[in-house]
C-alpha positions, 0 to 999 in steps of 0.5 A: 525550446522556450521556458514555457514550452519546457514547463508545458512538456514537463507538466504533460510528462508528470500527468502521463507518469502519474496515470501510468503509476496510478493504473499499474498499482491499482491493478496490483490490488486486483491480484492482492486483496481478492484472497480476503473475499474468497476466504469464506468460500475457501473455508467452506470448501475446506471445512477442516481448516481453522481460522489460524490456518487460513490466516497463515496464508496472508501472513506468509504473503506479508512475510515475503512482502516484507523481505521483498521491500528492502531487496526490491527497494534496493534493486529498484534504485538500480533498475527503476520502476519501469523494468521492476514493476513490469516484471512484478505485474507479470509474476503476480498475474501468473501466480494468481492464475496458478492459484485458481487451480490449487487444491492443497494448503501447501500449494496455496501457501507457496503461490501466495508467498511468491505473489507477496514477493512480486507485489513488494516491487511496487509501492517503493518504486512508485514513490521513488518515481513520484519523487523524481518527477515532483518537488517537495512542495507538491509531494503531500498533495501528489501522494494523496492523489496517487494513493487513491489508486490502491483504494480504488483498486481495493474497491474494484477487486472486492466488488469483482471477487465478490460477484465472481465468488457468488457466481456459477464460476465459484471462488477460483474465478476470483483469481484467474479473471484478475490475472488476465487483466494484469497482462495488458496493463504490464505491457502498456506500463513498460512501453510508456513509463519513464523513471525520471525526467532525465530519461525523457530528455528533460532536466531534473525536477528540483525545488528551485524551479529556475535551477531545474529549467537551466540544468543539463538534461544529461544528468545521470538517471536514477536507474543508472546509478552505480552500485557503489552509490546505491550502497552508500545511500543505503548506509545513510538511510539505515542510520536515519533515526526518524526513519526507524520511528516512522517504520515502527509506527508503520509496523503498528498501523499496518497490523491494523490496516491489514486486519481490516483488509484480510478479515472484514469480509469474513466478519461481515459474513460470519457476524452479520450474516451477509453473503460473500457478495454482500459482505464484499459490497459492505467492506468497500466502505473502507477503501472508498471512504479511505480515499477521502482520508488520504486526500484530506491527510495530504492536504492537511499536512501540506496546508495546515501543518507546514508539510509536517506529516507526523501531526496528521498521522498522530491525530488520525491514529488516536481517533482510530484507537478510540473507534476500534473498540466501538465495534464491540458495541454493534449488535449482531446483524446490524450490518448497516451500522457496521458498514458506517463504522467501517467507513470511518475506520477506513478514513482514519487508516488510509490517511496515515497509511499514505503519509507514512509510506509516502510523503513522510518517508520521502521528506526525511530521507536522502533526495536520491534514496526515496526507493530504499527509504520507502522499502525500509518503511514498507518492509517494517510495515509488512512485518506488522501485517504478518500479525494480521493473518495468523495472529488475528486467526489465533485471537479468534480461535482462543476467543471461540470465534468471537470478535471483541478481543480482536477489536480491543487489540486493534485499538491498543496497537493504534494507540502505540502507533499514534504515540510514536508519531507524537515523538516525531511531531516536528519532523519536516522535509529535507531539501530535494536539492542533490547533495 
């Protein structure tokens, strides 16, 4: 095989892996953010539940998601995305199907907790696989492109759930319909994905392209690493101070992001008087414009800041800190203005989210530890998301159902996250060469 033929084959596989990961993770969102849309209808069916009580369900989801990040990130280092993500897709499908039949708070809580754990076996494994198939020079751009999967998945999920909730099928269809969609996705994903170039009979992808093309295709694959290697890499990862700063910053940022994910439909329906379907349609401004923010952040970090991710995160989070309190100035019923501001918020949220959970984490971690490092960052981020459920519900309850306190708190949290990113302003990627 000539060098050109090998390069063409690698490029074809990179495209194939990209779209398989993109589709699989977008599909996760069909069975993840549908609860936020169904929430007003669930409260209508169970009027005795308080905002804090209904908020407990996404908080417990986030708790199990956080626990699963480190567990599944470590397991993923051993078994790879092909097996782990397929299993997670199947479990997410089954829990959503069961949720559609639930009629008690306890049952919903348990099922959504299981869903949270299953969904945690997603992003860190996606990041590891992207790392396996791409050089550090392309990571920011590739992660920016692939992060559009969860913005698009979010949009489709909210549109689908909104239409189903307002249809004759009711809110329960917002859970069983997406569950059926995930099943064929899981099958196709398992059949056609390969965790690394080595599993596809190709040489490892390195920053030194010439060395990569000459390297043996018999290198041990990522999914075949021994347990002693996995634990050694885990210890290296946990001793990385920059990674912990990223994780704490992501903890703060995710508190804000998940508040918008979990409560925007409720806010639009309650404060601006929109229907569930109308509220869901307005809420999609967040992930829709957010996808542009992710693309812009990836491009800016690669092109304008020399592969430094922290400056882009700091700038966007500082702007978000200013924007959040502006929601308190929007009069009740002014849903058009609210939608525009939500779109800007999405742009400022999803840029840092993509970088902090993807390229920035890969850059400062051991070349073979992308899955574990991302698991750590995502675990801390998911812990922050716990606040966005019951914590925000509690703020609403003590404010007698008002939203002003919520937005001021979100602004403060965004500022803390921005300051943490300033503290690692000059962090740059490590070499992707194995050590």
